[in-house]
DRENMARSE-185733 format. One line per 5 residues: number of its first residue (from 1); their letters; for each residue x, y, z of C-alpha. Coordinates in steps of 0.1 Angstrom, whole numbers, plus 5000, padded with zeros to 4 digits. Example, Ala and Ser with C-alpha at 12.3 -4.5 7.8 and 13.67 -1.06 7.14 Angstrom:
REM residues 2
1 = as = 5123:4955:5078 | 5137:4989:5071
END
This chain:
REM residues 606
1 = mpttk = 2833:2226:4937 | 2805:2201:4929 | 2770:2205:4941 | 2741:2181:4942 | 2729:2195:4908
6 = qnafr = 2762:2185:4892 | 2763:2149:4904 | 2748:2126:4878 | 2722:2100:4888 | 2730:2069:4868
11 = piqta = 2711:2039:4881 | 2715:2021:4848 | 2752:2014:4846 | 2754:1991:4816 | 2733:1988:4784
16 = lvpvl = 2738:1961:4758 | 2730:1967:4721 | 2731:1936:4698 | 2746:1942:4663 | 2735:1920:4634
21 = ydcdv = 2741:1923:4596 | 2714:1943:4578 | 2699:1956:4611 | 2698:1993:4618 | 2710:1999:4654
26 = taala = 2715:2037:4651 | 2685:2046:4672 | 2691:2018:4698 | 2728:2028:4702 | 2720:2065:4705
31 = aarti = 2694:2057:4732 | 2717:2034:4750 | 2745:2061:4751 | 2720:2086:4765 | 2706:2063:4792
36 = akqvv = 2736:2043:4805 | 2771:2050:4817 | 2786:2022:4797 | 2774:2006:4765 | 2784:1972:4752
41 = lvglv = 2781:1961:4716 | 2779:1924:4709 | 2778:1910:4674 | 2756:1881:4664 | 2754:1860:4633
46 = avppe = 2727:1835:4624 | 2737:1802:4607 | 2710:1780:4593 | 2708:1747:4611 | 2716:1727:4580
51 = kplsa = 2749:1745:4576 | 2781:1741:4596 | 2789:1770:4620 | 2821:1777:4600 | 2797:1791:4574
56 = gaega = 2792:1821:4596 | 2828:1833:4592 | 2819:1857:4564 | 2789:1870:4583 | 2811:1875:4614
61 = rkvrq = 2836:1896:4594 | 2808:1918:4581 | 2794:1923:4615 | 2828:1933:4629 | 2831:1959:4601
66 = imrkl = 2797:1973:4610 | 2807:1975:4646 | 2839:1994:4637 | 2820:2019:4616 | 2794:2027:4642
71 = dtgpe = 2795:2062:4657 | 2807:2055:4692 | 2824:2073:4720 | 2847:2064:4749 | 2817:2050:4769
76 = vtrht = 2811:2023:4742 | 2828:1989:4744 | 2828:1965:4715 | 2827:1928:4725 | 2857:1914:4705
81 = evlvg = 2840:1880:4698 | 2811:1878:4674 | 2786:1851:4686 | 2777:1826:4659 | 2750:1801:4661
86 = pepwv = 2718:1787:4646 | 2697:1806:4672 | 2712:1841:4677 | 2686:1849:4704 | 2698:1819:4724
91 = elvry = 2734:1831:4721 | 2723:1866:4732 | 2705:1852:4762 | 2736:1832:4772 | 2758:1863:4769
96 = iaahm = 2734:1883:4791 | 2734:1855:4817 | 2772:1856:4818 | 2777:1894:4818 | 2745:1907:4835
101 = pdllv = 2739:1941:4818 | 2713:1963:4834 | 2694:1970:4802 | 2691:1953:4768 | 2684:1981:4742
106 = mdwdt = 2670:1970:4708 | 2654:1985:4677 | 2616:1979:4679 | 2612:1973:4642 | 2642:1952:4630
111 = hfarl = 2660:1934:4658 | 2636:1906:4665 | 2634:1895:4629 | 2672:1893:4626 | 2673:1874:4658
116 = nisqr = 2649:1848:4645 | 2624:1852:4674 | 2590:1868:4677 | 2585:1897:4700 | 2559:1877:4719
121 = dalss = 2584:1849:4726 | 2612:1872:4735 | 2591:1894:4757 | 2573:1867:4775 | 2604:1861:4797
126 = ppcdi = 2631:1887:4789 | 2666:1878:4800 | 2671:1912:4816 | 2653:1945:4816 | 2646:1955:4780
131 = alvrg = 2641:1988:4761 | 2627:1989:4726 | 2635:2020:4706 | 2616:2035:4677 | 2637:2062:4662
136 = pfpek = 2652:2083:4649 | 2666:2092:4683 | 2669:2129:4688 | 2705:2144:4689 | 2695:2164:4721
141 = venvl = 2668:2153:4744 | 2651:2183:4761 | 2616:2172:4770 | 2607:2137:4780 | 2572:2125:4784
146 = lpmrg = 2565:2096:4809 | 2530:2082:4805 | 2522:2058:4834 | 2495:2039:4851 | 2517:2023:4877
151 = grhae = 2534:1989:4882 | 2568:1975:4877 | 2572:1984:4840 | 2563:2021:4849 | 2589:2020:4876
156 = laltv = 2615:2010:4850 | 2603:2037:4827 | 2609:2062:4855 | 2644:2049:4860 | 2652:2053:4823
161 = glsir = 2636:2088:4822 | 2657:2099:4852 | 2688:2084:4836 | 2684:2105:4805 | 2689:2136:4827
166 = spsls = 2665:2157:4806 | 2661:2193:4815 | 2623:2187:4815 | 2606:2155:4826 | 2568:2153:4826
171 = vvhlr = 2547:2124:4840 | 2512:2119:4827 | 2493:2096:4851 | 2465:2079:4832 | 2435:2067:4853
176 = ptdpp = 2405:2050:4839 | 2369:2059:4847 | 2362:2023:4854 | 2374:2011:4879 | 2368:2043:4898
181 = itddt = 2398:2066:4901 | 2398:2061:4939 | 2412:2026:4932 | 2447:2038:4922 | 2468:2011:4939
186 = pfhgl = 2493:2006:4910 | 2504:2042:4912 | 2507:2043:4950 | 2544:2038:4953 | 2553:2059:4923
191 = nkvlr = 2532:2088:4935 | 2549:2086:4969 | 2582:2090:4951 | 2571:2116:4926 | 2559:2139:4953
196 = qmpei = 2595:2142:4965 | 2608:2151:4931 | 2595:2187:4925 | 2615:2189:4893 | 2591:2165:4876
201 = eihwv = 2558:2179:4864 | 2528:2157:4869 | 2496:2157:4849 | 2465:2137:4861 | 2443:2124:4833
206 = vtdep = 2412:2104:4836 | 2404:2087:4803 | 2393:2054:4788 | 2414:2060:4758 | 2449:2063:4772
211 = aqsil = 2468:2058:4739 | 2450:2087:4723 | 2456:2109:4754 | 2494:2100:4752 | 2496:2111:4716
216 = vhtqa = 2480:2144:4725 | 2506:2150:4752 | 2535:2141:4728 | 2531:2174:4710 | 2552:2193:4736
221 = hdlvv = 2579:2167:4739 | 2607:2152:4719 | 2608:2117:4734 | 2583:2093:4750 | 2594:2067:4776
226 = mgatl = 2567:2043:4788 | 2563:2009:4802 | 2547:1979:4786 | 2511:1970:4796 | 2507:1946:4825
231 = htlda = 2487:1918:4810 | 2490:1885:4791 | 2511:1890:4760 | 2491:1894:4728 | 2507:1881:4696
236 = qaplg = 2495:1912:4677 | 2506:1936:4704 | 2531:1919:4727 | 2539:1951:4745 | 2502:1958:4751
241 = pvadh = 2477:1977:4731 | 2486:2011:4745 | 2523:2009:4740 | 2518:1993:4705 | 2495:2021:4694
246 = vlnha = 2520:2048:4706 | 2549:2030:4689 | 2529:2029:4656 | 2514:2064:4657 | 2536:2088:4677
251 = kipvi = 2553:2115:4657 | 2582:2116:4680 | 2607:2089:4691 | 2595:2063:4716 | 2611:2040:4741
256 = vvktm = 2590:2012:4756 | 2605:1993:4785 | 2597:1959:4800 | 2613:1946:4832 | 2623:1911:4838
261 = rpllq = 2611:1913:4874 | 2582:1889:4880 | 2548:1903:4891 | 2544:1901:4929 | 2509:1889:4939
266 = pvvga = 2490:1906:4953 | 2502:1941:4945 | 2483:1960:4971 | 2488:1988:4997 | 2524:1992:5008
271 = lagtr = 2537:1965:4983 | 2528:1987:4954 | 2558:2006:4940 | 2585:1991:4962 | 2610:1995:4934
276 = aisil = 2598:2031:4931 | 2611:2038:4966 | 2644:2022:4956 | 2646:2045:4926 | 2641:2075:4949
281 = vdkwf = 2667:2064:4974 | 2692:2055:4947 | 2687:2089:4931 | 2692:2107:4964 | 2723:2086:4973
286 = aentf = 2740:2094:4940 | 2732:2131:4941 | 2735:2139:4978 | 2764:2117:4990 | 2797:2136:4992
291 = haeef = 2833:2131:5004 | 2850:2155:5027 | 2878:2159:5002 | 2854:2177:4979 | 2854:2206:5003
296 = knltd = 2890:2208:5014 | 2896:2240:4994 | 2887:2262:5024 | 2894:2295:5006 | 2867:2287:4980
301 = mvkvk = 2844:2277:5008 | 2849:2309:5026 | 2843:2330:4995 | 2810:2312:4988 | 2800:2315:5025
306 = qsqgl = 2807:2353:5025 | 2789:2359:4992 | 2758:2345:5008 | 2762:2364:5040 | 2762:2332:5061
311 = tvsla = 2776:2328:5096 | 2786:2295:5111 | 2785:2283:5147 | 2802:2251:5160 | 2787:2237:5192
316 = lpaln = 2806:2211:5211 | 2786:2188:5234 | 2807:2174:5262 | 2806:2152:5293 | 2839:2144:5310
321 = eeetv = 2861:2146:5279 | 2892:2162:5294 | 2914:2137:5275 | 2903:2149:5241 | 2884:2182:5243
326 = gkvit = 2916:2203:5242 | 2929:2188:5210 | 2894:2190:5194 | 2892:2227:5201 | 2928:2237:5191
331 = tiksa = 2926:2217:5159 | 2893:2232:5147 | 2900:2267:5160 | 2934:2269:5144 | 2924:2256:5110
336 = lmdev = 2889:2270:5106 | 2890:2302:5126 | 2926:2315:5128 | 2938:2304:5093 | 2906:2309:5074
341 = plvde = 2873:2323:5088 | 2850:2294:5079 | 2837:2291:5115 | 2826:2323:5132 | 2821:2310:5168
346 = ivlid = 2828:2279:5188 | 2809:2272:5221 | 2812:2243:5245 | 2778:2229:5258 | 2788:2209:5289
351 = snstd = 2766:2184:5306 | 2779:2191:5341 | 2813:2174:5337 | 2831:2164:5369 | 2866:2165:5354
356 = rtrei = 2885:2195:5338 | 2865:2196:5305 | 2851:2231:5312 | 2884:2245:5325 | 2903:2233:5294
361 = aaelg = 2878:2249:5270 | 2878:2282:5289 | 2916:2283:5289 | 2915:2280:5251 | 2892:2310:5248
366 = vpvhi = 2859:2291:5241 | 2827:2302:5258 | 2814:2275:5281 | 2778:2268:5290 | 2764:2241:5314
371 = hqell = 2732:2231:5296 | 2714:2223:5329 | 2717:2259:5338 | 2704:2273:5305 | 2667:2282:5303
376 = peyga = 2662:2271:5339 | 2624:2278:5337 | 2621:2247:5315 | 2638:2223:5338 | 2672:2206:5338
381 = rsgkg = 2673:2173:5320 | 2703:2151:5313 | 2713:2139:5279 | 2731:2149:5248 | 2699:2159:5230
386 = ealwk = 2691:2184:5257 | 2726:2200:5252 | 2720:2203:5215 | 2686:2218:5219 | 2699:2245:5243
391 = slyvt = 2729:2251:5220 | 2705:2268:5196 | 2697:2293:5223 | 2734:2303:5229 | 2747:2303:5193
396 = kgdii = 2742:2329:5166 | 2751:2313:5133 | 2728:2308:5103 | 2744:2273:5101 | 2750:2252:5132
401 = awidt = 2774:2223:5133 | 2779:2197:5160 | 2807:2173:5165 | 2814:2150:5195 | 2844:2159:5217
406 = divni = 2856:2124:5222 | 2872:2121:5187 | 2907:2108:5191 | 2918:2113:5155 | 2903:2148:5152
411 = hprfv = 2909:2166:5118 | 2893:2198:5104 | 2875:2176:5078 | 2850:2166:5106 | 2837:2202:5105
416 = ygilg = 2843:2215:5069 | 2830:2182:5055 | 2796:2186:5071 | 2795:2223:5063 | 2804:2219:5026
421 = plimn = 2770:2208:5012 | 2752:2235:5032 | 2774:2263:5020 | 2777:2251:4984 | 2740:2241:4979
426 = pdvqy = 2712:2264:4993 | 2687:2236:4989 | 2703:2214:5015 | 2690:2219:5050 | 2707:2191:5070
431 = vkgfy = 2740:2171:5066 | 2750:2139:5083 | 2785:2126:5085 | 2795:2090:5081 | 2828:2072:5085
436 = rrplr = 2846:2039:5093 | 2844:2031:5130 | 2871:2007:5143 | 2860:1987:5173 | 2886:1977:5200
441 = vgdkv = 2881:1943:5216 | 2908:1937:5241 | 2941:1942:5223 | 2926:1938:5189 | 2909:1963:5166
446 = qaggg = 2882:1954:5141 | 2884:1979:5113 | 2847:1982:5107 | 2833:1968:5139 | 2818:2000:5153
451 = grvte = 2783:2012:5149 | 2766:1982:5164 | 2734:2000:5174 | 2733:2016:5140 | 2733:1982:5122
456 = lmarp = 2712:1962:5147 | 2686:1988:5156 | 2686:2021:5138 | 2689:2011:5102 | 2665:1981:5104
461 = linlf = 2639:2004:5120 | 2644:2031:5093 | 2642:2006:5065 | 2610:1993:5080 | 2591:2025:5087
466 = ypels = 2610:2052:5068 | 2624:2035:5037 | 2631:2068:5020 | 2658:2073:5046 | 2674:2039:5040
471 = giiqp = 2703:2054:5021 | 2716:2072:5052 | 2747:2053:5060 | 2751:2063:5097 | 2719:2079:5110
476 = lsgey = 2734:2079:5146 | 2766:2097:5138 | 2775:2125:5161 | 2788:2148:5134 | 2761:2168:5116
481 = agrry = 2751:2203:5107 | 2720:2222:5096 | 2705:2255:5088 | 2691:2273:5118 | 2658:2278:5100
486 = alers = 2653:2240:5099 | 2668:2231:5133 | 2648:2257:5153 | 2616:2242:5138 | 2625:2206:5148
491 = vfysg = 2616:2186:5179 | 2646:2176:5199 | 2647:2144:5219 | 2667:2148:5251 | 2688:2117:5251
496 = ygvet = 2701:2091:5226 | 2671:2095:5204 | 2681:2130:5193 | 2698:2120:5160 | 2670:2096:5150
501 = gmlid = 2643:2121:5159 | 2660:2150:5142 | 2666:2130:5110 | 2630:2119:5107 | 2617:2154:5116
506 = iferf = 2638:2171:5089 | 2627:2145:5064 | 2590:2149:5072 | 2592:2187:5072 | 2616:2194:5042
511 = glsai = 2618:2162:5022 | 2646:2138:5013 | 2663:2161:4989 | 2670:2186:5018 | 2693:2160:5034
516 = aqvdl = 2729:2152:5024 | 2756:2130:5038 | 2794:2132:5038 | 2821:2106:5040 | 2845:2118:5068
521 = kerih = 2868:2088:5063 | 2877:2072:5097 | 2866:2082:5132 | 2883:2068:5163 | 2866:2073:5197
526 = hnqpl = 2859:2055:5229 | 2836:2025:5224 | 2808:2021:5249 | 2800:1990:5269 | 2772:1966:5258
531 = ealsk = 2747:1977:5285 | 2750:2014:5274 | 2744:2003:5238 | 2713:1984:5250 | 2699:2015:5266
536 = mafvi = 2707:2035:5234 | 2688:2009:5213 | 2658:2010:5237 | 2657:2048:5235 | 2660:2048:5197
541 = lqtvm = 2631:2024:5195 | 2610:2047:5217 | 2619:2076:5194 | 2607:2059:5163 | 2575:2047:5180
546 = rrler = 2568:2083:5191 | 2572:2095:5155 | 2549:2068:5143 | 2523:2079:5169 | 2523:2113:5153
551 = rydra = 2521:2099:5118 | 2491:2077:5126 | 2476:2099:5153 | 2472:2071:5178 | 2491:2059:5209
556 = ileev = 2514:2030:5207 | 2535:2032:5239 | 2523:2034:5274 | 2542:2048:5304 | 2551:2013:5316
561 = nrtmk = 2571:2009:5284 | 2596:2035:5296 | 2613:2010:5320 | 2639:1985:5310 | 2648:1953:5329
566 = fvryt = 2685:1945:5330 | 2696:1909:5338 | 2723:1909:5365 | 2744:1880:5378 | 2758:1880:5413
571 = rgsyy = 2770:1852:5436 | 2759:1824:5413 | 2723:1837:5407 | 2705:1859:5382 | 2681:1888:5391
576 = ldvee = 2664:1916:5373 | 2673:1953:5378 | 2646:1977:5366 | 2657:2011:5354 | 2638:2039:5338
581 = vaehe = 2652:2046:5303 | 2627:2071:5290 | 2632:2094:5261 | 2616:2129:5265 | 2613:2155:5239
586 = rppmi = 2617:2193:5237 | 2594:2214:5214 | 2608:2233:5185 | 2630:2261:5198 | 2612:2286:5176
591 = tipey = 2582:2281:5200 | 2602:2292:5231 | 2595:2329:5240 | 2630:2335:5254 | 2645:2323:5221
596 = lethc = 2622:2344:5200 | 2632:2374:5221 | 2669:2370:5214 | 2669:2354:5179 | 2637:2363:5161
601 = keeva = 2628:2399:5169 | 2609:2403:5136 | 2586:2374:5144 | 2580:2387:5179 | 2570:2421:5164
606 = a = 2547:2404:5140
END
């Protein structure tokens, strides 16, 4: 059963290594195989301008022989055609434009001479991101050093370093004494990312001799990965004086990278390190995105659950769901309680239904609670979030899962899928489900038309204010689970804002790596009318604004902002109908004395 630690983060998918006669590509090929998922070898032959291209036939044959003899593996592809021309660099650039590799990997010492181009000319406008390798490349990389000041080349160096999957990754942040170290804008975005990667060790160094400082730190490492210097190219040191000095004097192998991305001006404040955020999100997405099929071996899941002494509660929020609630309960109870003991308790948290929802659940042996009647001393509010908050009070499990009770195509995967990452990885605190959501319009069904509020409101807001969470596919999904320890310490919004608020709260309290998401395939449910979706969007916007008020410690919304005007049309005329659509919040359940009395006796005693 895979866990987050076993999923490889490979943002660099394809690396290209040029092969030329009398050019040692051993180190470049070894580095490319370590960095990228797929390596492509392309042969190049230079033919002097005064000779016909046919004169390159012998050279092409020799290059093909070299390519066949190279020590390669199944991840290496040899381009069948050797490119012949008077300017091999031009041929290589054309090939890159046609095939778009992620990274061009070259030998620092010999490649440029064989390609008949200077480093300065090649690096002034690289055709793609480029990595120059000075070998010999180690057979096994265990300790990688990442010296960085900040900027787009440093962000590429971080991507390369993470792709190597070294057991030990150390960042040395070099800050000059002049300008003052308080002016650290280039490192702003990178630092924001690195703070959420506890596996990376960070050293802060203030020095006016960065090259020498890097050489000192290389003593405890077996590879250096660093970015080129951000300045005008120097003919004597086209990668910058620091990188050039390290390439020439380091006693261990070195990779220097330079991105093809243009420099954005001005690089200040929030613009600094935008790619660094993307690196963090891509890494999280690759490592913490699962499929429900990974957890369908329920016997193994139960063994791991029992070995950790965990208990699991499933709380079902409901409001007038008599058509579907019975099938939801029988499906989950039969598969995950009767056949295997994955779930220890199921409770229905009803929002005062007026149909037979509660009666059906009770007939099936499920405890039923009306959330407006729970903890009456704190008042009775309407809303799904209120039901979820009070479900913490009436459940007992170490892990609590919630699924909606209006799922037409209910399947046990909706529960075991969101439980899987929590049971199999102790570091995960919270799991969101995602799925395809068909949208019915009249007699037609649009396969992926659901989730309109997600795409038009929730995800744009998250991308704008919480970009670290931009990899969450469906932040508003109704299927999610978490550890009680995390949930009881979270603020719950009473209405439609509960999913957004909980996601942000878990992220701010525990970090991005504590969140996972699971593909639950397809979910069919009753689609809501447009006006209901408008209310939902309004409440979600309020929720995000409230979270931002906490972040910046200043008021943004006023009470008047809690009303929403709906446009009505009757008898040939328009009018406005004002309705209060306010989102209220509940404090962390761990702060409620009645909860502490029943769930946290040790803390009460303390």
